[in-house]
mmCIF file as Biopython writes it, N, C-alpha, C and O atoms, coordinates in Angstrom:
data_model
#
loop_
_atom_site.group_PDB
_atom_site.id
_atom_site.type_symbol
_atom_site.label_atom_id
_atom_site.label_alt_id
_atom_site.label_comp_id
_atom_site.label_asym_id
_atom_site.label_entity_id
_atom_site.label_seq_id
_atom_site.pdbx_PDB_ins_code
_atom_site.Cartn_x
_atom_site.Cartn_y
_atom_site.Cartn_z
_atom_site.occupancy
_atom_site.B_iso_or_equiv
_atom_site.auth_seq_id
_atom_site.auth_asym_id
_atom_site.pdbx_PDB_model_num
ATOM 1   N N  . MET A ? 1  ? 109.836 40.064 88.406  1.0 0.0 1  A 1 
ATOM 2   C CA . MET A ? 1  ? 109.172 41.332 87.976  1.0 0.0 1  A 1 
ATOM 3   C C  . MET A ? 1  ? 109.157 42.023 89.557  1.0 0.0 1  A 1 
ATOM 4   O O  . MET A ? 1  ? 109.150 41.364 90.597  1.0 0.0 1  A 1 
ATOM 5   N N  . ALA A ? 2  ? 109.155 43.199 89.480  1.0 0.0 2  A 1 
ATOM 6   C CA . ALA A ? 2  ? 108.974 43.868 91.094  1.0 0.0 2  A 1 
ATOM 7   C C  . ALA A ? 2  ? 107.511 43.760 91.230  1.0 0.0 2  A 1 
ATOM 8   O O  . ALA A ? 2  ? 106.691 43.759 90.312  1.0 0.0 2  A 1 
ATOM 9   N N  . THR A ? 3  ? 107.273 43.661 92.585  1.0 0.0 3  A 1 
ATOM 10  C CA . THR A ? 3  ? 105.825 43.620 93.316  1.0 0.0 3  A 1 
ATOM 11  C C  . THR A ? 3  ? 105.572 45.063 93.277  1.0 0.0 3  A 1 
ATOM 12  O O  . THR A ? 3  ? 106.417 45.927 93.043  1.0 0.0 3  A 1 
ATOM 13  N N  . SER A ? 4  ? 104.434 45.227 93.509  1.0 0.0 4  A 1 
ATOM 14  C CA . SER A ? 4  ? 103.607 46.751 93.816  1.0 0.0 4  A 1 
ATOM 15  C C  . SER A ? 4  ? 104.193 47.407 94.741  1.0 0.0 4  A 1 
ATOM 16  O O  . SER A ? 4  ? 104.290 48.624 94.589  1.0 0.0 4  A 1 
ATOM 17  N N  . GLU A ? 5  ? 104.800 46.709 96.078  1.0 0.0 5  A 1 
ATOM 18  C CA . GLU A ? 5  ? 105.359 47.306 97.098  1.0 0.0 5  A 1 
ATOM 19  C C  . GLU A ? 5  ? 106.783 47.485 96.713  1.0 0.0 5  A 1 
ATOM 20  O O  . GLU A ? 5  ? 107.318 48.365 97.386  1.0 0.0 5  A 1 
ATOM 21  N N  . GLU A ? 6  ? 107.592 46.904 95.807  1.0 0.0 6  A 1 
ATOM 22  C CA . GLU A ? 6  ? 109.026 47.464 95.265  1.0 0.0 6  A 1 
ATOM 23  C C  . GLU A ? 6  ? 108.843 48.657 94.555  1.0 0.0 6  A 1 
ATOM 24  O O  . GLU A ? 6  ? 109.662 49.573 94.623  1.0 0.0 6  A 1 
ATOM 25  N N  . ARG A ? 7  ? 107.651 48.716 93.762  1.0 0.0 7  A 1 
ATOM 26  C CA . ARG A ? 7  ? 107.442 49.531 92.661  1.0 0.0 7  A 1 
ATOM 27  C C  . ARG A ? 7  ? 107.234 51.094 93.510  1.0 0.0 7  A 1 
ATOM 28  O O  . ARG A ? 7  ? 107.718 52.165 93.142  1.0 0.0 7  A 1 
ATOM 29  N N  . ALA A ? 8  ? 106.548 50.908 94.487  1.0 0.0 8  A 1 
ATOM 30  C CA . ALA A ? 8  ? 106.046 51.980 95.401  1.0 0.0 8  A 1 
ATOM 31  C C  . ALA A ? 8  ? 107.344 52.291 95.970  1.0 0.0 8  A 1 
ATOM 32  O O  . ALA A ? 8  ? 107.690 53.470 95.892  1.0 0.0 8  A 1 
ATOM 33  N N  . ALA A ? 9  ? 108.056 51.544 96.475  1.0 0.0 9  A 1 
ATOM 34  C CA . ALA A ? 9  ? 109.415 51.769 97.347  1.0 0.0 9  A 1 
ATOM 35  C C  . ALA A ? 9  ? 110.423 52.550 96.194  1.0 0.0 9  A 1 
ATOM 36  O O  . ALA A ? 9  ? 111.146 53.491 96.523  1.0 0.0 9  A 1 
ATOM 37  N N  . ALA A ? 10 ? 110.366 52.074 94.950  1.0 0.0 10 A 1 
ATOM 38  C CA . ALA A ? 10 ? 111.380 52.830 94.069  1.0 0.0 10 A 1 
ATOM 39  C C  . ALA A ? 10 ? 110.802 54.242 93.543  1.0 0.0 10 A 1 
ATOM 40  O O  . ALA A ? 10 ? 111.504 55.054 92.941  1.0 0.0 10 A 1 
ATOM 41  N N  . ARG A ? 11 ? 109.602 54.415 93.807  1.0 0.0 11 A 1 
ATOM 42  C CA . ARG A ? 11 ? 108.966 55.638 93.500  1.0 0.0 11 A 1 
ATOM 43  C C  . ARG A ? 11 ? 109.214 56.495 94.601  1.0 0.0 11 A 1 
ATOM 44  O O  . ARG A ? 11 ? 109.682 57.613 94.385  1.0 0.0 11 A 1 
ATOM 45  N N  . ALA A ? 12 ? 108.889 56.009 96.085  1.0 0.0 12 A 1 
ATOM 46  C CA . ALA A ? 12 ? 109.244 56.731 97.137  1.0 0.0 12 A 1 
ATOM 47  C C  . ALA A ? 12 ? 110.826 57.239 96.955  1.0 0.0 12 A 1 
ATOM 48  O O  . ALA A ? 12 ? 111.114 58.435 96.900  1.0 0.0 12 A 1 
ATOM 49  N N  . ALA A ? 13 ? 111.726 56.256 96.876  1.0 0.0 13 A 1 
ATOM 50  C CA . ALA A ? 13 ? 112.924 56.811 96.957  1.0 0.0 13 A 1 
ATOM 51  C C  . ALA A ? 13 ? 113.392 57.878 95.808  1.0 0.0 13 A 1 
ATOM 52  O O  . ALA A ? 13 ? 114.438 58.493 96.019  1.0 0.0 13 A 1 
ATOM 53  N N  . SER A ? 14 ? 112.758 58.093 94.758  1.0 0.0 14 A 1 
ATOM 54  C CA . SER A ? 14 ? 113.177 58.629 93.565  1.0 0.0 14 A 1 
ATOM 55  C C  . SER A ? 14 ? 112.145 60.240 93.775  1.0 0.0 14 A 1 
ATOM 56  O O  . SER A ? 14 ? 112.293 61.147 92.956  1.0 0.0 14 A 1 
ATOM 57  N N  . THR A ? 15 ? 111.449 60.339 94.602  1.0 0.0 15 A 1 
ATOM 58  C CA . THR A ? 15 ? 110.685 61.654 94.952  1.0 0.0 15 A 1 
ATOM 59  C C  . THR A ? 15 ? 111.883 62.803 95.661  1.0 0.0 15 A 1 
ATOM 60  O O  . THR A ? 15 ? 111.958 63.992 95.354  1.0 0.0 15 A 1 
ATOM 61  N N  . GLY A ? 16 ? 112.579 62.234 96.462  1.0 0.0 16 A 1 
ATOM 62  C CA . GLY A ? 16 ? 113.535 63.063 97.367  1.0 0.0 16 A 1 
ATOM 63  C C  . GLY A ? 16 ? 112.530 63.663 98.347  1.0 0.0 16 A 1 
ATOM 64  O O  . GLY A ? 16 ? 112.526 64.872 98.580  1.0 0.0 16 A 1 
ATOM 65  N N  . LEU A ? 17 ? 111.771 62.903 98.857  1.0 0.0 17 A 1 
ATOM 66  C CA . LEU A ? 17 ? 110.926 63.616 100.228 1.0 0.0 17 A 1 
ATOM 67  C C  . LEU A ? 17 ? 111.422 63.199 101.552 1.0 0.0 17 A 1 
ATOM 68  O O  . LEU A ? 17 ? 110.879 63.365 102.644 1.0 0.0 17 A 1 
ATOM 69  N N  . MET A ? 18 ? 112.785 62.510 101.217 1.0 0.0 18 A 1 
ATOM 70  C CA . MET A ? 18 ? 113.066 61.832 102.821 1.0 0.0 18 A 1 
ATOM 71  C C  . MET A ? 18 ? 113.651 62.774 103.692 1.0 0.0 18 A 1 
ATOM 72  O O  . MET A ? 18 ? 114.114 62.435 104.781 1.0 0.0 18 A 1 
ATOM 73  N N  . ASN A ? 19 ? 113.662 64.304 103.152 1.0 0.0 19 A 1 
ATOM 74  C CA . ASN A ? 19 ? 113.620 65.688 104.586 1.0 0.0 19 A 1 
ATOM 75  C C  . ASN A ? 19 ? 112.340 65.304 105.358 1.0 0.0 19 A 1 
ATOM 76  O O  . ASN A ? 19 ? 112.317 65.600 106.552 1.0 0.0 19 A 1 
ATOM 77  N N  . CYS A ? 20 ? 111.215 64.647 104.792 1.0 0.0 20 A 1 
ATOM 78  C CA . CYS A ? 20 ? 110.367 64.920 105.628 1.0 0.0 20 A 1 
ATOM 79  C C  . CYS A ? 20 ? 110.278 63.583 106.736 1.0 0.0 20 A 1 
ATOM 80  O O  . CYS A ? 20 ? 110.419 62.411 106.390 1.0 0.0 20 A 1 
ATOM 81  N N  . ALA A ? 21 ? 110.047 63.987 107.955 1.0 0.0 21 A 1 
ATOM 82  C CA . ALA A ? 21 ? 110.470 62.988 109.068 1.0 0.0 21 A 1 
ATOM 83  C C  . ALA A ? 21 ? 109.289 62.159 109.180 1.0 0.0 21 A 1 
ATOM 84  O O  . ALA A ? 21 ? 109.387 61.029 109.658 1.0 0.0 21 A 1 
ATOM 85  N N  . GLU A ? 22 ? 108.085 62.660 108.747 1.0 0.0 22 A 1 
ATOM 86  C CA . GLU A ? 22 ? 106.621 61.540 108.808 1.0 0.0 22 A 1 
ATOM 87  C C  . GLU A ? 22 ? 106.901 60.712 107.429 1.0 0.0 22 A 1 
ATOM 88  O O  . GLU A ? 22 ? 106.879 59.484 107.512 1.0 0.0 22 A 1 
ATOM 89  N N  . CYS A ? 23 ? 107.146 61.281 106.253 1.0 0.0 23 A 1 
ATOM 90  C CA . CYS A ? 23 ? 107.511 60.341 105.278 1.0 0.0 23 A 1 
ATOM 91  C C  . CYS A ? 23 ? 108.709 59.135 105.897 1.0 0.0 23 A 1 
ATOM 92  O O  . CYS A ? 23 ? 108.508 57.925 105.791 1.0 0.0 23 A 1 
ATOM 93  N N  . ALA A ? 24 ? 109.384 59.455 106.248 1.0 0.0 24 A 1 
ATOM 94  C CA . ALA A ? 24 ? 110.398 58.314 106.607 1.0 0.0 24 A 1 
ATOM 95  C C  . ALA A ? 24 ? 110.082 57.331 107.852 1.0 0.0 24 A 1 
ATOM 96  O O  . ALA A ? 24 ? 110.557 56.211 108.040 1.0 0.0 24 A 1 
ATOM 97  N N  . GLU A ? 25 ? 109.136 58.057 108.673 1.0 0.0 25 A 1 
ATOM 98  C CA . GLU A ? 25 ? 108.478 57.199 109.742 1.0 0.0 25 A 1 
ATOM 99  C C  . GLU A ? 25 ? 107.454 56.320 109.027 1.0 0.0 25 A 1 
ATOM 100 O O  . GLU A ? 25 ? 107.427 55.170 109.465 1.0 0.0 25 A 1 
ATOM 101 N N  . LEU A ? 26 ? 106.642 56.574 108.075 1.0 0.0 26 A 1 
ATOM 102 C CA . LEU A ? 26 ? 105.513 55.827 107.436 1.0 0.0 26 A 1 
ATOM 103 C C  . LEU A ? 26 ? 106.206 54.809 106.662 1.0 0.0 26 A 1 
ATOM 104 O O  . LEU A ? 26 ? 105.734 53.673 106.638 1.0 0.0 26 A 1 
ATOM 105 N N  . GLU A ? 27 ? 107.293 55.091 106.014 1.0 0.0 27 A 1 
ATOM 106 C CA . GLU A ? 27 ? 108.067 54.326 105.248 1.0 0.0 27 A 1 
ATOM 107 C C  . GLU A ? 27 ? 108.772 53.121 105.896 1.0 0.0 27 A 1 
ATOM 108 O O  . GLU A ? 27 ? 109.035 52.038 105.375 1.0 0.0 27 A 1 
ATOM 109 N N  . ALA A ? 28 ? 109.002 53.520 107.062 1.0 0.0 28 A 1 
ATOM 110 C CA . ALA A ? 28 ? 109.873 52.614 108.200 1.0 0.0 28 A 1 
ATOM 111 C C  . ALA A ? 28 ? 108.803 51.487 108.434 1.0 0.0 28 A 1 
ATOM 112 O O  . ALA A ? 28 ? 108.909 50.298 108.133 1.0 0.0 28 A 1 
ATOM 113 N N  . ALA A ? 29 ? 107.703 52.157 109.065 1.0 0.0 29 A 1 
ATOM 114 C CA . ALA A ? 29 ? 106.752 51.150 109.272 1.0 0.0 29 A 1 
ATOM 115 C C  . ALA A ? 29 ? 106.273 50.212 108.278 1.0 0.0 29 A 1 
ATOM 116 O O  . ALA A ? 29 ? 106.022 49.028 108.504 1.0 0.0 29 A 1 
ATOM 117 N N  . ARG A ? 30 ? 106.142 50.898 106.990 1.0 0.0 30 A 1 
ATOM 118 C CA . ARG A ? 30 ? 105.756 49.901 105.703 1.0 0.0 30 A 1 
ATOM 119 C C  . ARG A ? 30 ? 106.697 48.662 105.819 1.0 0.0 30 A 1 
ATOM 120 O O  . ARG A ? 30 ? 106.373 47.485 105.974 1.0 0.0 30 A 1 
ATOM 121 N N  . ARG A ? 31 ? 108.057 49.260 105.695 1.0 0.0 31 A 1 
ATOM 122 C CA . ARG A ? 31 ? 109.132 48.161 105.553 1.0 0.0 31 A 1 
ATOM 123 C C  . ARG A ? 31 ? 109.200 46.937 106.691 1.0 0.0 31 A 1 
ATOM 124 O O  . ARG A ? 31 ? 109.392 45.748 106.437 1.0 0.0 31 A 1 
ATOM 125 N N  . ARG A ? 32 ? 109.004 47.497 107.932 1.0 0.0 32 A 1 
ATOM 126 C CA . ARG A ? 32 ? 108.727 46.446 108.869 1.0 0.0 32 A 1 
ATOM 127 C C  . ARG A ? 32 ? 107.697 45.680 108.871 1.0 0.0 32 A 1 
ATOM 128 O O  . ARG A ? 32 ? 107.753 44.601 109.460 1.0 0.0 32 A 1 
ATOM 129 N N  . ALA A ? 33 ? 106.430 46.131 108.140 1.0 0.0 33 A 1 
ATOM 130 C CA . ALA A ? 33 ? 105.333 45.195 108.108 1.0 0.0 33 A 1 
ATOM 131 C C  . ALA A ? 33 ? 105.520 44.263 107.126 1.0 0.0 33 A 1 
ATOM 132 O O  . ALA A ? 33 ? 104.975 43.160 107.176 1.0 0.0 33 A 1 
ATOM 133 N N  . ILE A ? 34 ? 106.465 44.712 105.964 1.0 0.0 34 A 1 
ATOM 134 C CA . ILE A ? 34 ? 106.682 43.621 104.984 1.0 0.0 34 A 1 
ATOM 135 C C  . ILE A ? 34 ? 107.847 42.591 105.493 1.0 0.0 34 A 1 
ATOM 136 O O  . ILE A ? 34 ? 107.772 41.379 105.290 1.0 0.0 34 A 1 
ATOM 137 N N  . GLU A ? 35 ? 108.876 43.187 106.143 1.0 0.0 35 A 1 
ATOM 138 C CA . GLU A ? 35 ? 109.805 42.136 106.685 1.0 0.0 35 A 1 
ATOM 139 C C  . GLU A ? 35 ? 109.082 41.215 107.673 1.0 0.0 35 A 1 
ATOM 140 O O  . GLU A ? 35 ? 109.507 40.066 107.795 1.0 0.0 35 A 1 
ATOM 141 N N  . GLY A ? 36 ? 108.113 41.588 108.328 1.0 0.0 36 A 1 
ATOM 142 C CA . GLY A ? 36 ? 107.361 40.620 109.124 1.0 0.0 36 A 1 
ATOM 143 C C  . GLY A ? 36 ? 106.452 39.686 108.812 1.0 0.0 36 A 1 
ATOM 144 O O  . GLY A ? 36 ? 106.014 38.808 109.555 1.0 0.0 36 A 1 
ATOM 145 N N  . GLY A ? 37 ? 106.099 39.959 107.365 1.0 0.0 37 A 1 
ATOM 146 C CA . GLY A ? 37 ? 105.213 39.134 106.536 1.0 0.0 37 A 1 
ATOM 147 C C  . GLY A ? 37 ? 103.706 39.627 106.780 1.0 0.0 37 A 1 
ATOM 148 O O  . GLY A ? 37 ? 102.682 39.226 106.226 1.0 0.0 37 A 1 
ATOM 149 N N  . ASP A ? 38 ? 103.828 40.393 107.548 1.0 0.0 38 A 1 
ATOM 150 C CA . ASP A ? 38 ? 102.206 40.780 107.709 1.0 0.0 38 A 1 
ATOM 151 C C  . ASP A ? 38 ? 101.509 41.667 106.421 1.0 0.0 38 A 1 
ATOM 152 O O  . ASP A ? 38 ? 101.540 42.897 106.373 1.0 0.0 38 A 1 
ATOM 153 N N  . ASP A ? 39 ? 100.903 40.833 105.436 1.0 0.0 39 A 1 
ATOM 154 C CA . ASP A ? 39 ? 100.308 41.711 104.251 1.0 0.0 39 A 1 
ATOM 155 C C  . ASP A ? 39 ? 99.451  42.622 104.616 1.0 0.0 39 A 1 
ATOM 156 O O  . ASP A ? 39 ? 99.631  43.760 104.182 1.0 0.0 39 A 1 
ATOM 157 N N  . GLU A ? 40 ? 98.506  42.402 105.347 1.0 0.0 40 A 1 
ATOM 158 C CA . GLU A ? 40 ? 97.540  43.304 105.795 1.0 0.0 40 A 1 
ATOM 159 C C  . GLU A ? 40 ? 98.126  44.611 106.348 1.0 0.0 40 A 1 
ATOM 160 O O  . GLU A ? 40 ? 97.897  45.700 105.821 1.0 0.0 40 A 1 
ATOM 161 N N  . LYS A ? 41 ? 98.987  44.430 107.572 1.0 0.0 41 A 1 
ATOM 162 C CA . LYS A ? 41 ? 99.721  45.711 107.690 1.0 0.0 41 A 1 
ATOM 163 C C  . LYS A ? 41 ? 100.510 46.452 106.757 1.0 0.0 41 A 1 
ATOM 164 O O  . LYS A ? 41 ? 100.528 47.682 106.790 1.0 0.0 41 A 1 
ATOM 165 N N  . ALA A ? 42 ? 101.311 45.637 105.739 1.0 0.0 42 A 1 
ATOM 166 C CA . ALA A ? 42 ? 102.013 46.202 104.958 1.0 0.0 42 A 1 
ATOM 167 C C  . ALA A ? 42 ? 100.912 47.426 103.939 1.0 0.0 42 A 1 
ATOM 168 O O  . ALA A ? 42 ? 101.052 48.617 103.658 1.0 0.0 42 A 1 
ATOM 169 N N  . GLY A ? 43 ? 99.852  46.411 103.625 1.0 0.0 43 A 1 
ATOM 170 C CA . GLY A ? 43 ? 98.866  47.225 102.659 1.0 0.0 43 A 1 
ATOM 171 C C  . GLY A ? 43 ? 98.294  48.667 103.473 1.0 0.0 43 A 1 
ATOM 172 O O  . GLY A ? 43 ? 98.144  49.781 102.972 1.0 0.0 43 A 1 
ATOM 173 N N  . ASP A ? 44 ? 98.091  48.330 104.584 1.0 0.0 44 A 1 
ATOM 174 C CA . ASP A ? 44 ? 97.634  49.657 105.333 1.0 0.0 44 A 1 
ATOM 175 C C  . ASP A ? 44 ? 98.854  50.802 105.509 1.0 0.0 44 A 1 
ATOM 176 O O  . ASP A ? 44 ? 98.599  51.993 105.691 1.0 0.0 44 A 1 
ATOM 177 N N  . ALA A ? 45 ? 99.889  50.391 105.448 1.0 0.0 45 A 1 
ATOM 178 C CA . ALA A ? 45 ? 101.112 51.053 105.629 1.0 0.0 45 A 1 
ATOM 179 C C  . ALA A ? 45 ? 101.324 51.892 104.200 1.0 0.0 45 A 1 
ATOM 180 O O  . ALA A ? 45 ? 101.495 53.105 104.078 1.0 0.0 45 A 1 
ATOM 181 N N  . LEU A ? 46 ? 101.263 50.937 103.223 1.0 0.0 46 A 1 
ATOM 182 C CA . LEU A ? 46 ? 101.322 51.532 101.944 1.0 0.0 46 A 1 
ATOM 183 C C  . LEU A ? 46 ? 100.224 52.666 101.693 1.0 0.0 46 A 1 
ATOM 184 O O  . LEU A ? 46 ? 100.503 53.770 101.226 1.0 0.0 46 A 1 
ATOM 185 N N  . VAL A ? 47 ? 99.110  52.309 102.012 1.0 0.0 47 A 1 
ATOM 186 C CA . VAL A ? 47 ? 98.138  53.558 101.984 1.0 0.0 47 A 1 
ATOM 187 C C  . VAL A ? 47 ? 98.365  54.602 102.857 1.0 0.0 47 A 1 
ATOM 188 O O  . VAL A ? 47 ? 98.006  55.679 102.381 1.0 0.0 47 A 1 
ATOM 189 N N  . ALA A ? 48 ? 98.903  54.675 104.129 1.0 0.0 48 A 1 
ATOM 190 C CA . ALA A ? 48 ? 99.387  55.628 104.888 1.0 0.0 48 A 1 
ATOM 191 C C  . ALA A ? 48 ? 100.373 56.512 104.070 1.0 0.0 48 A 1 
ATOM 192 O O  . ALA A ? 48 ? 100.382 57.737 103.954 1.0 0.0 48 A 1 
ATOM 193 N N  . VAL A ? 49 ? 101.112 55.677 103.590 1.0 0.0 49 A 1 
ATOM 194 C CA . VAL A ? 49 ? 102.298 56.379 102.809 1.0 0.0 49 A 1 
ATOM 195 C C  . VAL A ? 49 ? 101.996 57.458 101.882 1.0 0.0 49 A 1 
ATOM 196 O O  . VAL A ? 49 ? 102.358 58.634 101.828 1.0 0.0 49 A 1 
ATOM 197 N N  . ARG A ? 50 ? 101.135 56.642 101.076 1.0 0.0 50 A 1 
ATOM 198 C CA . ARG A ? 50 ? 100.537 57.344 99.729  1.0 0.0 50 A 1 
ATOM 199 C C  . ARG A ? 50 ? 99.731  58.526 99.886  1.0 0.0 50 A 1 
ATOM 200 O O  . ARG A ? 50 ? 99.837  59.563 99.232  1.0 0.0 50 A 1 
ATOM 201 N N  . SER A ? 51 ? 98.726  58.220 101.024 1.0 0.0 51 A 1 
ATOM 202 C CA . SER A ? 51 ? 97.724  59.305 101.680 1.0 0.0 51 A 1 
ATOM 203 C C  . SER A ? 51 ? 98.601  60.608 102.291 1.0 0.0 51 A 1 
ATOM 204 O O  . SER A ? 51 ? 98.213  61.769 102.161 1.0 0.0 51 A 1 
ATOM 205 N N  . HIS A ? 52 ? 99.596  60.304 102.841 1.0 0.0 52 A 1 
ATOM 206 C CA . HIS A ? 52 ? 100.365 61.532 103.574 1.0 0.0 52 A 1 
ATOM 207 C C  . HIS A ? 52 ? 101.004 62.066 102.179 1.0 0.0 52 A 1 
ATOM 208 O O  . HIS A ? 52 ? 100.800 63.260 101.960 1.0 0.0 52 A 1 
ATOM 209 N N  . ARG A ? 53 ? 101.458 61.630 101.585 1.0 0.0 53 A 1 
ATOM 210 C CA . ARG A ? 53 ? 102.333 62.000 100.284 1.0 0.0 53 A 1 
ATOM 211 C C  . ARG A ? 53 ? 101.366 63.151 99.495  1.0 0.0 53 A 1 
ATOM 212 O O  . ARG A ? 53 ? 101.674 64.324 99.282  1.0 0.0 53 A 1 
ATOM 213 N N  . ARG A ? 54 ? 100.319 62.580 99.189  1.0 0.0 54 A 1 
ATOM 214 C CA . ARG A ? 54 ? 99.134  63.509 98.647  1.0 0.0 54 A 1 
ATOM 215 C C  . ARG A ? 54 ? 98.797  64.689 99.265  1.0 0.0 54 A 1 
ATOM 216 O O  . ARG A ? 54 ? 98.620  65.786 98.734  1.0 0.0 54 A 1 
ATOM 217 N N  . ARG A ? 55 ? 98.698  64.292 100.795 1.0 0.0 55 A 1 
ATOM 218 C CA . ARG A ? 55 ? 98.184  65.508 101.504 1.0 0.0 55 A 1 
ATOM 219 C C  . ARG A ? 55 ? 99.256  66.331 101.709 1.0 0.0 55 A 1 
ATOM 220 O O  . ARG A ? 55 ? 98.996  67.529 101.602 1.0 0.0 55 A 1 
ATOM 221 N N  . ALA A ? 56 ? 100.568 65.995 102.015 1.0 0.0 56 A 1 
ATOM 222 C CA . ALA A ? 56 ? 101.463 67.132 102.565 1.0 0.0 56 A 1 
ATOM 223 C C  . ALA A ? 56 ? 102.104 67.421 101.314 1.0 0.0 56 A 1 
ATOM 224 O O  . ALA A ? 56 ? 102.253 68.578 100.922 1.0 0.0 56 A 1 
ATOM 225 N N  . HIS A ? 57 ? 102.499 66.388 100.656 1.0 0.0 57 A 1 
ATOM 226 C CA . HIS A ? 57 ? 103.246 66.911 99.477  1.0 0.0 57 A 1 
ATOM 227 C C  . HIS A ? 57 ? 102.732 67.063 97.982  1.0 0.0 57 A 1 
ATOM 228 O O  . HIS A ? 57 ? 103.521 67.196 97.046  1.0 0.0 57 A 1 
ATOM 229 N N  . ALA A ? 58 ? 101.337 67.035 97.822  1.0 0.0 58 A 1 
ATOM 230 C CA . ALA A ? 58 ? 100.490 67.107 96.608  1.0 0.0 58 A 1 
ATOM 231 C C  . ALA A ? 58 ? 101.079 66.140 95.630  1.0 0.0 58 A 1 
ATOM 232 O O  . ALA A ? 58 ? 101.000 66.537 94.467  1.0 0.0 58 A 1 
ATOM 233 N N  . LEU A ? 59 ? 101.667 64.940 95.799  1.0 0.0 59 A 1 
ATOM 234 C CA . LEU A ? 59 ? 102.114 64.038 95.180  1.0 0.0 59 A 1 
ATOM 235 C C  . LEU A ? 59 ? 100.711 63.061 94.391  1.0 0.0 59 A 1 
ATOM 236 O O  . LEU A ? 59 ? 100.958 62.074 93.699  1.0 0.0 59 A 1 
#
């Protein structure tokens, strides 16, 4: 079963917003935090991705 981070990544990939440099930077930071095993940073990064998308892209 997919984790919440995996589901969020799948939604992110399907929105087609990869043209946005800030989306790409925030998602890269989120992935680095996950790969580094830092759950707190990964959670903070996920909030940053979602907040940006709501503000910038009305998603």
